[in-house]
C-alpha positions, 0 to 999 in steps of 0.5 A: 522452621516450624512447619517441618514438623507439621508434615513429617510423613509427606516429606519423608514420602518425597525424600523416598520417592526422589531417592528411588527414582535416582537409584533406578536412574542409575541401575538404568545407566549402569546396565546400559553401559555394561559390556553385554554381547548379543546372544549371551546372558550375564549371570551373577549371584551372591557368591560373587559369580559373574558369568556370560552363558548361552540362552539355551544354558539358562534353566529360566526362560525369558525372551522379548518380542516386538509385534507388528502392533509395535508393542514390545513384550518380554516374558519370563518363566521361573520354575520354582515353588518356594513361597519366600521367593521374590522377583523383580523385573527392569527394562532399559533402552540404551541408544539415547532415545527418550524411551522411559525404562520400565521397572516392576518389583514383586512380580510373579514367577511366570508373567510378562511386561509390555510396552507401546513403542508407537509414539517413540522412536524405535530404539536399537537395543533393550535389556532385560534385567532380572533379579530373584532373591530369597533370604540372603541369596540373590541371583540376576540375569541380564540379557540384551536384544537387538530391536531388529532381531525381535520382530515378529512377522505379519502373516503372509498378505493377499492370500487368494485361493481358487479351483481351476481345472480340478486343482486348488490353486493358492497364492500370496505375497511377502509378509510386511516387515521393518527389515529388508529381507530377501523373499528367500528368507520366508518359510511359510506354513499352509493349513488347508483345514484338513486332518493332515499336518500343515505343509511347510516350504521355503521361498515360494509364493504359490502352491498348487494342490492337484485332484481336489475333492469338488464336494469339499470346502477348503479353509486355507490359512498361512503363517510365516517365519524367517529361515534359519539362513537369516537372522531374526526372530524364531517365532512364527507369526499369527495365522492369517485370516481364513480364506474359505474356498467351496466349489458349487455342487452345480458346476460341472466340467464340460467334458463331463457334460458332453459325455453324459448327453452323448453316452446316456441315449446310447445306453438307453438305446442299447438297453432297449434293443436288448429288451425288444430284441424279437420284436425288432427282428421281426420288423427288420426282417419280416417272414415271407407271407403264406396265404391260406388255401381259400385265398390261393385259389382265389388268386389263381382263378382271379375271381372276385365273386368267389372270394368268400366262398370256400374252394371246391375239393378237387375231383377224385380220379376214377379207378377202373379195374377189368376183370376177366373170367376164366375159361373152364378146363374141358380137357383130360389131364394127364 
């Protein structure tokens, strides 16, 4: 009995820890036993209000998401600037699995709480309990989530992109999921690295972009989300790794090569004909030869020795004029 007074602080600490753990476990059990409908938030406050409202009608924002790496993340955001505001967050799992609950007190107005579920069997439900207090007033939010509806999808798999016949061909596979979703449940967003808005389409596994620019480099990436017709998380997946498509500048279309090979010589020939038109005309239609007079005389006489002698001038014709003398008139005139 004399030993107890020697360690009063230690015994007090152990007693407080044991009581705290018991209270936390009781709170966890109480939360799991509450009849909370999925999709509705239970709101309670110090004025004895107890109501169930839609998530979209709650001013404060909080959500839980399960990522492909089996990380469960619950985040919250309370829009208040009051200094004496206090907030505590409690995360509970309520399907009999041995997943420990998480309890954090005096957290920030905007924050998150993460838990790695890789080493545990995936629970069916998670309940997020937020308690905010100020002076003698308090208000709590209790939200229940189905783990199957919290999954954030992984990006589309096996993305392939290539340029064929002047068009960009893109194919991909459906993303990995813990649930067996139909291929019609996936909505995809395609970004090709341009300034245009990403293209969105549903239930497709290929896309063809016609008339691409051969000199341009395309950087293709994709992400996905469940369509509105399927139940699941409304969050988009992360962007996939970028697939770069670059067409070689030296690779030309065979039709273009043939056209250049045949067309260029014809163009050069037409230009040559236009420039050398007169000379070509003389070659194709030579004039009739007209030899000089000395060569003409030589050809007529057929005298090889007189080839270099000038032809003698033509002999002038002699003109003979006869003059008759008039007889004198001896007669008399009448």
